[in-house]
N, C-alpha and C positions, 0 to 999 in steps of 0.2 A: 537311392536302397537298399544298396546291395550293400554299399558299401556303411550302411548307420546301422545293418541287422547286429553285425559282429559284434559290430562297438558297445549294443547295449546288450548282448551276449557276457560281452565281456565284465561290463559292469553291473551285470546282475550275480557274473562268477565270483566278481570283485567281495559284493558286500558279502553274499550269504556265506566263501572264505573270514573275511574280518570276523561275524557273528558269530561262528565254528571258533576262532583263537579267542572270542572277550568269555565265551563261556568253559571255553579248555581252561580257561586260566581261574578264574572263579573259583572251578572246584579243585586244582591243586593244591595240596596240603600245608598248610603254612609251616615256616619253621619255627619252634621256639625254642624258647633258652632259660635251660631251670635256675633256680638261685635260691645259691644256699647259704643261712650266718650257719655261728657256728652253734650248739648246744649250748642252754643255759650252764654256767659253775653250776659244779657239780658240790665246790664245797662249802661247807658247814662253819658255822661259828664255831672259835677257838675252846678247846675242854677250861681254858686256862686262860678267858677274857678282861683280864687286867686290863684296862686301855688306856696304851701312853697319849700324854698328852701333845702330839704333834702329829701336823701335816703332808699330806706325803702328794704333791703332785703326780702324774706319771703322762711324762711326755709317746708323740709319733717317733716309735723306734725309724733310725736312721734303713732305710734296702739298695739291694740292687733297681733294676729298670724290671730289672724279670720279676724277682720278688713284691715288686709295689704292684703288678698286675693284676686284676678284680679276675682273671685266670684260675683254675685247677692246675699247679704243673706238674711234671711231670718230665724227673730227669736221671735220663740216661744211660746206662751201661758209659756208654762213647761219651757222655756230658753233653750229648744231643740233648736238649731239652722243645717240650711236647708239649700236652695241655690237655685233660677229657672235651671230647664236644662240646659243645653248645652246652653247657654249663659254666656259671658263674657264680662268682665270692659275691656278697654285699656289700664289703665295702677292701676296699685294699689289706693283706694281713697282717702289715705294719699297726695297721686303724682293728682290724679283726680282732688283735693279740693285745691292743694294749685295753682298747676297753672287757678282754674277756678277765687282764689280770687285775684293772679294776672293781670288775667287781667281785671274785673273789676275794680282792681285800675289802672290799665294804661286809660287803660275808662273815669275815672271819674277827673284823669291827676288834681287832687291838688297835688300831689307831682311829685319835678323835676325828679326820676329818679328808675324805682322798678325791681329788678333781682330776678331770682329764681331759678337761676340755678348751678349760680358761688361763691361758698359761700366767698375768698378771694376779692371777689371786695371792694371797700372802700365804706362805709356804715356810718348812723346817726343810721336807725335805726334797730334795728331785728324783726321778726313776730316769731315767730317758736310755739306750743303746744302741745295734745295729742287726736289726731281722737276717739271718746269715742264711737260714734255709727255712723254704714252705713251705714243704713240696709231699712227694706221694716217690718213693725211691722203690726198684723190687729185688729179695735178697730168694735167689733161690725159686723165682716164676714167682714169690706171691710178693705182694704190695702192700708196704710203709710206709705207716707216714713222720715224714725226719720237723724238729723243728727245733733248730736253734740259735740260741737268743743273745750275746751279746749284754751286759747290762749296767749300765755302769751309777752308783748313787753316788747322788752330789747334798753339801751343804750349798744352796743359794745365797746363801748370805754370808758366809765366807769364798763364795763362790771359790771353790776345788771341790774335787771329789774324795767321798770320802773313801770306797772298796768299788773297784769291777770284778765281775767277777765272767765264765757265763756260763749258758744252762740251755740241753741238750736231752732233746726223747726223741725217741723209735720207739713208735708204740703197729705193732702187725691189722693190718686191716682181715676185717669179722665179717668179708662176707664177699662177693664180687658189685654189688651194686652201689652207686652211690649216694645213698643215706647209711652203707655203712666206713663208705669211707671218710666225708663228716664227721663222723661218728668218732670217729681212731683222730682227726685233727682234734676233737673237743678232746676229748680224753691228754691226749698231748699239752697242747696248750694250760690244760688244770695244772697237771705234773707240773710244768717250765712256774706255771704261777705260782705252785704251793711251795717248790720252792726259794724263789721269788719273795716267798712274805715273808719265813722263817730268817735266807738272812739279811731283811731289811729292819725283819723288828728284834733282832740280837743287834742289828746295829743305833737304830733306836733307844736299844737298850742301854748301853756302854755311852748315850749318849742322856738317857735321862740319870747315870749314875758318874756322871763328869769326864763319863772315858776321852769323849773325846769336846772339847772346848768350844759348848755356841754361843757369839755374842748376843749381851738378853735382845738386841735388834733386829737376831736375824728369826723368821719366820716371817715379819711385820714389814717383810720392804714388800716390794713390788717391783719384780729386777721386770728386763727386758723383757720385752714382747716374743712368742716365741717361731721359730721360723715356717712358713707356713711347709 
């Protein structure tokens, strides 16, 4: 009996401890991740909306593994890369920027068709490139959103590029919260999209004027599938 009583007591103590542990786990706050997408494009229909009978496909940009992450990245002065805690983009930045540029082109309305998902769709022009920066950095202790995109405009039918150009936007963050950071990314993406639209329309108009020769079959070919 003397040996059994302590054993029984220990079992009770163990049971009580387990129940306390379970109850304490149930009241611990759960870590949540805030997911953000870019604000809708602010670009509206062009003041001279004469449509060019050209179709454009926008490909997902190439990027580094850091830029292709869904984390909201901060680039520090010492080239150390960090990120905002418990915050994610709804898609990787190359997808976010592609979708924003496509929305801007459609809102502008000067091209007859703009696609961004179907790489086998017939098109006259293709926009691709490299997303070199999509991050926050600090200037004089204040956050600034930096977007840097090197764009390539090509004739799929001729299998050659028409033009290539770098675009960059630096937008100060007007506030201290994450919504203000996201708003700055949205403004920066729209600024880049606006410049890309004018650049593309300029070359599209030259094509229509015959300055850049395009074979009759161009725009009706089914090019190779885009790499994932």
